[in-house]
C-alpha positions as a Markdown table, in Angstrom:
| # | Residue | x | y | z |
|---|---|---|---|---|
| 1 | Met | 0.0 | 0.0 | 0.0 |
| 2 | Pro | 1.6 | 3.3 | -1.1 |
| 3 | Thr | 2.2 | 5.9 | 1.6 |
| 4 | Arg | 1.9 | 9.6 | 1.3 |
| 5 | Gly | 5.3 | 11.3 | 1.1 |
| 6 | Thr | 6.3 | 13.5 | 4.0 |
| 7 | Asp | 9.2 | 15.3 | 2.4 |
| 8 | Gly | 7.1 | 18.4 | 1.7 |
| 9 | Arg | 6.9 | 17.9 | -2.1 |
| 10 | Gly | 3.1 | 18.1 | -2.0 |
| 11 | Val | 3.1 | 21.3 | -0.2 |
| 12 | Gly | 5.9 | 22.7 | -2.4 |
| 13 | His | 3.9 | 21.7 | -5.5 |
| 14 | Leu | 0.8 | 23.4 | -4.1 |
| 15 | Met | 2.7 | 26.6 | -3.3 |
| 16 | Thr | 4.2 | 26.6 | -6.8 |
| 17 | Arg | 0.7 | 26.4 | -8.4 |
| 18 | Val | -0.6 | 29.2 | -6.2 |
| 19 | Thr | 2.3 | 31.5 | -6.9 |
| 20 | Asp | 2.0 | 30.7 | -10.7 |
| 21 | Gln | -1.7 | 31.7 | -10.6 |
| 22 | Leu | -1.0 | 34.9 | -8.7 |
| 23 | Ala | 1.8 | 35.8 | -11.1 |
| 24 | Arg | -0.6 | 35.5 | -14.0 |
| 25 | Arg | -3.1 | 37.7 | -12.2 |
| 26 | Pro | -1.1 | 40.5 | -10.5 |
| 27 | Trp | -4.2 | 42.6 | -9.8 |
| 28 | Leu | -5.8 | 39.7 | -8.0 |
| 29 | Ala | -2.6 | 39.2 | -5.9 |
| 30 | Leu | -2.6 | 42.9 | -5.1 |
| 31 | Leu | -6.2 | 42.9 | -4.1 |
| 32 | Ile | -5.7 | 39.9 | -1.8 |
| 33 | Leu | -2.6 | 41.6 | -0.3 |
| 34 | Val | -4.6 | 44.8 | 0.4 |
| 35 | Leu | -7.5 | 42.9 | 2.0 |
| 36 | Ala | -5.2 | 40.9 | 4.1 |
| 37 | Thr | -3.4 | 44.1 | 5.2 |
| 38 | Val | -6.6 | 46.0 | 6.3 |
| 39 | Pro | -6.9 | 44.3 | 9.7 |
| 40 | Phe | -3.2 | 45.0 | 10.4 |
| 41 | Val | -3.7 | 48.7 | 9.5 |
| 42 | Leu | -6.5 | 48.9 | 12.0 |
| 43 | Gly | -4.3 | 47.3 | 14.6 |
| 44 | Ala | -1.4 | 49.6 | 13.8 |
| 45 | Met | -3.7 | 52.6 | 14.4 |
| 46 | Arg | -4.1 | 51.4 | 18.0 |
| 47 | Ala | -0.4 | 51.1 | 18.6 |
| 48 | Arg | 1.2 | 53.9 | 20.5 |
| 49 | Val | 4.5 | 54.9 | 22.1 |
| 50 | Ala | 4.3 | 54.4 | 25.9 |
| 51 | Asn | 6.8 | 54.7 | 28.6 |
| 52 | Pro | 5.1 | 53.5 | 31.8 |
| 53 | Leu | 7.2 | 53.0 | 34.9 |
| 54 | Glu | 6.4 | 49.3 | 34.9 |
| 55 | Gly | 8.2 | 49.0 | 31.6 |
| 56 | Trp | 11.5 | 49.5 | 33.3 |
| 57 | Phe | 11.1 | 46.5 | 35.5 |
| 58 | Val | 10.9 | 42.7 | 35.0 |
| 59 | Arg | 7.5 | 41.3 | 36.0 |
| 60 | Gly | 7.8 | 40.1 | 39.6 |
| 61 | Asp | 10.7 | 42.4 | 40.4 |
| 62 | Pro | 10.6 | 43.0 | 44.2 |
| 63 | Val | 11.3 | 46.7 | 43.7 |
| 64 | Leu | 8.2 | 47.0 | 41.5 |
| 65 | Ala | 6.2 | 45.0 | 44.1 |
| 66 | Asp | 7.3 | 47.5 | 46.8 |
| 67 | Tyr | 6.3 | 50.4 | 44.6 |
| 68 | Asn | 2.9 | 49.0 | 43.9 |
| 69 | Ala | 2.4 | 48.4 | 47.7 |
| 70 | Phe | 3.3 | 52.0 | 48.2 |
| 71 | Leu | 0.6 | 53.1 | 45.7 |
| 72 | Asp | -1.9 | 50.8 | 47.3 |
| 73 | Arg | -1.3 | 52.5 | 50.6 |
| 74 | Phe | -0.7 | 56.1 | 49.8 |
| 75 | Gly | -2.2 | 56.7 | 46.3 |
| 76 | Asn | -0.6 | 58.4 | 43.4 |
| 77 | Asp | 3.1 | 59.5 | 43.7 |
| 78 | Glu | 3.1 | 61.6 | 40.6 |
| 79 | Val | 3.0 | 65.3 | 40.9 |
| 80 | Val | 3.1 | 68.0 | 38.2 |
| 81 | Leu | 5.3 | 70.9 | 39.4 |
| 82 | Val | 4.4 | 74.4 | 38.0 |
| 83 | Ala | 6.9 | 77.1 | 38.6 |
| 84 | Ile | 5.5 | 80.6 | 38.2 |
| 85 | His | 8.1 | 83.4 | 37.9 |
| 86 | Ser | 7.5 | 87.0 | 38.7 |
| 87 | Glu | 10.0 | 89.8 | 38.1 |
| 88 | Ser | 8.3 | 91.9 | 40.8 |
| 89 | Gly | 8.6 | 89.1 | 43.3 |
| 90 | Val | 6.2 | 86.5 | 44.6 |
| 91 | Phe | 4.9 | 88.7 | 47.4 |
| 92 | Asp | 3.4 | 91.2 | 45.1 |
| 93 | Arg | -0.3 | 91.6 | 45.4 |
| 94 | Ser | -1.0 | 91.1 | 41.7 |
| 95 | Thr | 1.2 | 88.0 | 41.7 |
| 96 | Leu | -0.4 | 86.5 | 44.8 |
| 97 | Thr | -4.0 | 87.0 | 43.5 |
| 98 | Arg | -2.9 | 85.6 | 40.1 |
| 99 | Val | -1.4 | 82.5 | 41.8 |
| 100 | Glu | -4.7 | 82.0 | 43.7 |
| 101 | Ser | -6.7 | 82.3 | 40.5 |
| 102 | Val | -4.3 | 79.8 | 38.7 |
| 103 | Thr | -4.6 | 77.4 | 41.7 |
| 104 | Asn | -8.4 | 77.4 | 41.5 |
| 105 | Ala | -8.4 | 76.9 | 37.7 |
| 106 | Leu | -5.9 | 74.0 | 37.8 |
| 107 | Gly | -8.1 | 72.4 | 40.5 |
| 108 | Glu | -10.9 | 72.3 | 37.9 |
| 109 | Val | -8.9 | 70.3 | 35.4 |
| 110 | Glu | -10.3 | 66.8 | 34.9 |
| 111 | His | -8.3 | 64.1 | 36.7 |
| 112 | Ile | -6.5 | 66.6 | 38.9 |
| 113 | Glu | -7.2 | 65.7 | 42.5 |
| 114 | Ser | -5.7 | 68.6 | 44.4 |
| 115 | Val | -3.4 | 71.6 | 43.9 |
| 116 | Val | -1.1 | 72.9 | 46.7 |
| 117 | Ser | 0.2 | 76.4 | 46.4 |
| 118 | Leu | 0.6 | 79.6 | 48.4 |
| 119 | Ser | -3.2 | 80.0 | 48.5 |
| 120 | Thr | -4.0 | 76.4 | 49.7 |
| 121 | Val | -1.0 | 75.7 | 51.9 |
| 122 | Arg | -2.2 | 75.1 | 55.5 |
| 123 | Ile | -0.6 | 76.9 | 58.4 |
| 124 | Leu | -0.9 | 76.3 | 62.1 |
| 125 | Glu | -2.1 | 79.1 | 64.4 |
| 126 | Pro | -3.1 | 79.1 | 68.0 |
| 127 | Gly | -6.9 | 79.1 | 68.8 |
| 128 | Pro | -9.2 | 78.8 | 71.7 |
| 129 | Glu | -8.8 | 75.0 | 71.7 |
| 130 | Gly | -5.1 | 74.9 | 70.8 |
| 131 | Leu | -3.4 | 74.9 | 67.5 |
| 132 | Ala | -5.6 | 74.9 | 64.4 |
| 133 | Ala | -4.8 | 74.5 | 60.7 |
| 134 | His | -6.0 | 77.1 | 58.2 |
| 135 | Glu | -5.5 | 77.7 | 54.5 |
| 136 | Leu | -3.2 | 80.7 | 54.2 |
| 137 | Ser | -5.5 | 82.6 | 51.7 |
| 138 | Ala | -8.6 | 81.8 | 53.9 |
| 139 | Arg | -7.0 | 83.2 | 57.0 |
| 140 | Tyr | -5.3 | 86.1 | 55.2 |
| 141 | Pro | -7.3 | 87.0 | 52.0 |
| 142 | Phe | -4.7 | 87.8 | 49.3 |
| 143 | Asp | -6.7 | 90.7 | 47.9 |
| 144 | Glu | -7.0 | 92.4 | 51.3 |
| 145 | Thr | -3.9 | 91.4 | 53.4 |
| 146 | Asp | -0.6 | 93.3 | 53.2 |
| 147 | Pro | 1.8 | 91.1 | 51.2 |
| 148 | Ala | 4.6 | 91.8 | 53.7 |
| 149 | Leu | 2.4 | 90.3 | 56.4 |
| 150 | Leu | 1.8 | 87.2 | 54.3 |
| 151 | Arg | 5.5 | 86.9 | 53.7 |
| 152 | Glu | 6.3 | 87.1 | 57.4 |
| 153 | Arg | 3.6 | 84.7 | 58.3 |
| 154 | Leu | 4.6 | 82.0 | 55.8 |
| 155 | Lys | 8.3 | 82.4 | 56.6 |
| 156 | His | 7.5 | 81.1 | 60.1 |
| 157 | Asp | 6.6 | 77.7 | 58.4 |
| 158 | Val | 10.1 | 76.7 | 57.3 |
| 159 | Val | 9.0 | 73.6 | 55.4 |
| 160 | Ser | 6.3 | 75.3 | 53.4 |
| 161 | Trp | 8.5 | 78.3 | 52.7 |
| 162 | Ser | 11.4 | 76.2 | 51.4 |
| 163 | Arg | 9.0 | 74.1 | 49.1 |
| 164 | Leu | 6.9 | 77.0 | 47.8 |
| 165 | Val | 9.2 | 80.0 | 47.5 |
| 166 | Ser | 12.6 | 80.3 | 45.8 |
| 167 | Arg | 15.6 | 81.8 | 47.6 |
| 168 | Asp | 15.3 | 85.0 | 45.7 |
| 169 | Glu | 11.6 | 85.1 | 46.3 |
| 170 | Thr | 10.8 | 85.6 | 42.5 |
| 171 | Thr | 9.4 | 82.1 | 41.9 |
| 172 | Thr | 6.7 | 80.0 | 43.5 |
| 173 | Leu | 5.8 | 76.4 | 43.0 |
| 174 | Leu | 2.4 | 74.9 | 42.6 |
| 175 | Tyr | 1.9 | 71.1 | 43.1 |
| 176 | Ala | -0.8 | 69.6 | 40.9 |
| 177 | Val | -1.6 | 66.1 | 42.1 |
| 178 | Pro | -3.4 | 63.9 | 39.5 |
| 179 | Glu | -5.6 | 60.9 | 40.3 |
| 180 | Val | -4.2 | 57.4 | 39.9 |
| 181 | Leu | -4.4 | 56.9 | 36.2 |
| 182 | Glu | -5.7 | 53.5 | 35.0 |
| 183 | Asp | -4.7 | 54.4 | 31.4 |
| 184 | Asp | -1.2 | 55.9 | 31.1 |
| 185 | Ser | -2.2 | 57.6 | 27.8 |
| 186 | Leu | -4.5 | 60.0 | 29.7 |
| 187 | Arg | -1.4 | 61.8 | 30.9 |
| 188 | Thr | -0.8 | 63.6 | 27.6 |
| 189 | Gly | -4.3 | 65.0 | 27.6 |
| 190 | Ile | -4.1 | 66.1 | 31.2 |
| 191 | Leu | -0.8 | 67.9 | 30.7 |
| 192 | Ala | -2.1 | 69.6 | 27.5 |
| 193 | Glu | -5.1 | 70.9 | 29.5 |
| 194 | Leu | -2.9 | 72.1 | 32.3 |
| 195 | Arg | -0.8 | 74.1 | 29.8 |
| 196 | Glu | -3.9 | 75.5 | 28.1 |
| 197 | Thr | -5.2 | 76.6 | 31.5 |
| 198 | Leu | -2.0 | 78.2 | 32.5 |
| 199 | Asp | -1.7 | 80.0 | 29.2 |
| 200 | Gly | -5.2 | 81.4 | 29.7 |
| 201 | Glu | -4.8 | 82.4 | 33.3 |
| 202 | Leu | -1.4 | 84.0 | 32.9 |
| 203 | Glu | -2.0 | 85.7 | 29.6 |
| 204 | Gly | -1.2 | 89.4 | 29.8 |
| 205 | Ser | 0.1 | 89.1 | 33.4 |
| 206 | Gly | 3.8 | 89.3 | 32.6 |
| 207 | Leu | 4.3 | 86.1 | 34.6 |
| 208 | Glu | 6.2 | 83.1 | 33.2 |
| 209 | Tyr | 5.7 | 79.4 | 34.0 |
| 210 | Arg | 7.5 | 76.1 | 33.6 |
| 211 | Met | 6.3 | 72.6 | 34.2 |
| 212 | Ala | 8.3 | 69.7 | 35.6 |
| 213 | Gly | 7.8 | 66.3 | 37.3 |
| 214 | Ser | 8.2 | 62.6 | 36.4 |
| 215 | Gly | 5.0 | 62.5 | 34.3 |
| 216 | Val | 6.1 | 65.6 | 32.3 |
| 217 | Ile | 9.4 | 63.9 | 31.6 |
| 218 | Phe | 7.8 | 60.6 | 30.5 |
| 219 | Asp | 5.4 | 62.5 | 28.2 |
| 220 | Ala | 8.3 | 64.5 | 26.7 |
| 221 | Ile | 10.2 | 61.2 | 26.1 |
| 222 | Asn | 7.2 | 59.7 | 24.3 |
| 223 | Glu | 6.6 | 62.8 | 22.2 |
| 224 | Ala | 10.3 | 63.1 | 21.3 |
| 225 | Ser | 10.3 | 59.4 | 20.3 |
| 226 | Thr | 7.4 | 59.9 | 18.0 |
| 227 | Ala | 8.7 | 63.2 | 16.6 |
| 228 | Asp | 12.2 | 61.8 | 16.0 |
| 229 | Leu | 10.7 | 58.8 | 14.2 |
| 230 | Ala | 8.7 | 61.0 | 11.9 |
| 231 | Arg | 11.8 | 63.2 | 11.1 |
| 232 | Val | 14.0 | 60.2 | 10.4 |
| 233 | Phe | 11.5 | 58.1 | 8.4 |
| 234 | Ile | 11.3 | 60.2 | 5.2 |
| 235 | Pro | 15.1 | 60.7 | 4.8 |
| 236 | Ala | 15.6 | 57.0 | 5.6 |
| 237 | Ala | 13.0 | 56.0 | 2.9 |
| 238 | Ile | 14.7 | 58.2 | 0.3 |
| 239 | Val | 18.1 | 56.7 | 1.1 |
| 240 | Ala | 16.7 | 53.2 | 1.0 |
| 241 | Thr | 15.1 | 53.8 | -2.4 |
| 242 | Ile | 18.3 | 55.1 | -3.9 |
| 243 | Leu | 20.3 | 52.2 | -2.6 |
| 244 | Leu | 17.7 | 49.7 | -3.8 |
| 245 | Phe | 17.7 | 51.3 | -7.3 |
| 246 | Leu | 21.5 | 51.2 | -7.5 |
| 247 | Ala | 21.4 | 47.5 | -6.5 |
| 248 | Leu | 18.4 | 46.3 | -8.5 |
| 249 | Arg | 18.5 | 48.7 | -11.5 |
| 250 | Ser | 14.8 | 48.5 | -11.9 |
| 251 | Ile | 12.0 | 50.8 | -10.7 |
| 252 | Val | 9.5 | 48.0 | -10.6 |
| 253 | Arg | 11.8 | 45.8 | -8.5 |
| 254 | Val | 12.4 | 48.8 | -6.2 |
| 255 | Leu | 8.7 | 49.4 | -5.8 |
| 256 | Val | 8.1 | 45.7 | -5.1 |
| 257 | Ala | 10.9 | 45.7 | -2.4 |
| 258 | Leu | 9.5 | 48.8 | -0.8 |
| 259 | Leu | 6.0 | 47.4 | -0.9 |
| 260 | Ala | 7.2 | 44.2 | 0.8 |
| 261 | Ala | 9.0 | 46.2 | 3.5 |
| 262 | Gly | 6.0 | 48.4 | 4.0 |
| 263 | Val | 3.5 | 45.6 | 4.3 |
| 264 | Gly | 5.8 | 43.6 | 6.6 |
| 265 | Thr | 6.2 | 46.6 | 8.9 |
| 266 | Thr | 2.5 | 47.3 | 8.9 |
| 267 | Trp | 1.7 | 43.7 | 9.7 |
| 268 | Ala | 4.3 | 43.7 | 12.5 |
| 269 | Val | 3.0 | 46.9 | 14.1 |
| 270 | Gly | -0.6 | 45.9 | 13.5 |
| 271 | Leu | -0.1 | 42.6 | 15.2 |
| 272 | Phe | 1.4 | 44.4 | 18.2 |
| 273 | Gly | -1.4 | 46.9 | 18.3 |
| 274 | Ser | -4.1 | 44.3 | 18.0 |
| 275 | Thr | -2.7 | 42.0 | 20.7 |
| 276 | Ser | -1.6 | 44.6 | 23.2 |
| 277 | Phe | -4.0 | 45.5 | 26.0 |
| 278 | Ala | -4.1 | 48.1 | 28.8 |
| 279 | Thr | -3.3 | 46.6 | 32.1 |
| 280 | Arg | -5.7 | 47.8 | 34.7 |
| 281 | Pro | -4.1 | 48.5 | 38.1 |
| 282 | Arg | -5.4 | 46.9 | 41.2 |
| 283 | Cys | -7.9 | 49.0 | 43.1 |
| 284 | Arg | -5.9 | 51.7 | 44.8 |
| 285 | Thr | -6.9 | 54.6 | 47.0 |
| 286 | Ala | -7.1 | 57.7 | 44.9 |
| 287 | Arg | -6.4 | 60.0 | 47.8 |
| 288 | Ser | -2.9 | 61.4 | 47.8 |
| 289 | Thr | -1.2 | 62.3 | 51.1 |
| 290 | Ala | 1.2 | 65.1 | 51.8 |
| 291 | Arg | 4.1 | 62.8 | 50.9 |
| 292 | Ser | 5.2 | 64.9 | 47.9 |
| 293 | Ser | 3.8 | 68.3 | 48.6 |
| 294 | Pro | 3.8 | 70.9 | 51.4 |
| 295 | Arg | 1.4 | 70.5 | 54.2 |
| 296 | Ser | -2.1 | 70.6 | 52.9 |
């Protein structure tokens, strides 16, 4: 009884017949290729550059476990620092009232849990029942109180003073504390809204601002990676086309090679985008403590 060969000749014969048929019908082959690529294009559209902290650790790393335990206990450790610079000095009435307005506006940004600044920092003062904590601006309204008195009162609180006011007293810090983000991609939108809010609040005031913090750095790295890729891609494609033409001496062969490279890249990125998924963090307390900001 004859046995079916297992040397792969049957498969090879079938592949030869298929390729012969496609070679005789190039438009059919191109249509099949386009239809097969569509799902990968959709997947590639979902792919994005991300730089989460977890990506720097191996799964199961004890350091990462300690970090997650910290988040479970204390909430988010990420803070956006906003430095507002005033040539006339921080303790100028117009600067103080503007800082208070900016603080209130930043607190309205979605996903921002709290903002600590000169207007919201809490100070201790003696009362009938002992020491009591009050927000500085509530106890001493910025639009009514002598700025010199505010300066002297805050200077008694060494910790808050050192964290909120620069040595030359021309720059003050605001600490915007976001919620624990389940989706790392939300950070870009939050930072954009913070910048838009700051631009609107400080327009025409003569005050300048800068933003910093780990989240700002991560977002800048992601943006730079995407921008650098876009800047490099076109020159690289031109150089590759020239080298291919010098090697193949045929426009058609060059186009086929570029098509193959493009389809292969699209399939690879699309496969990554289709199979990747957002990891949802464990339930964590959303309340942030004063671990990374002045007393609040």
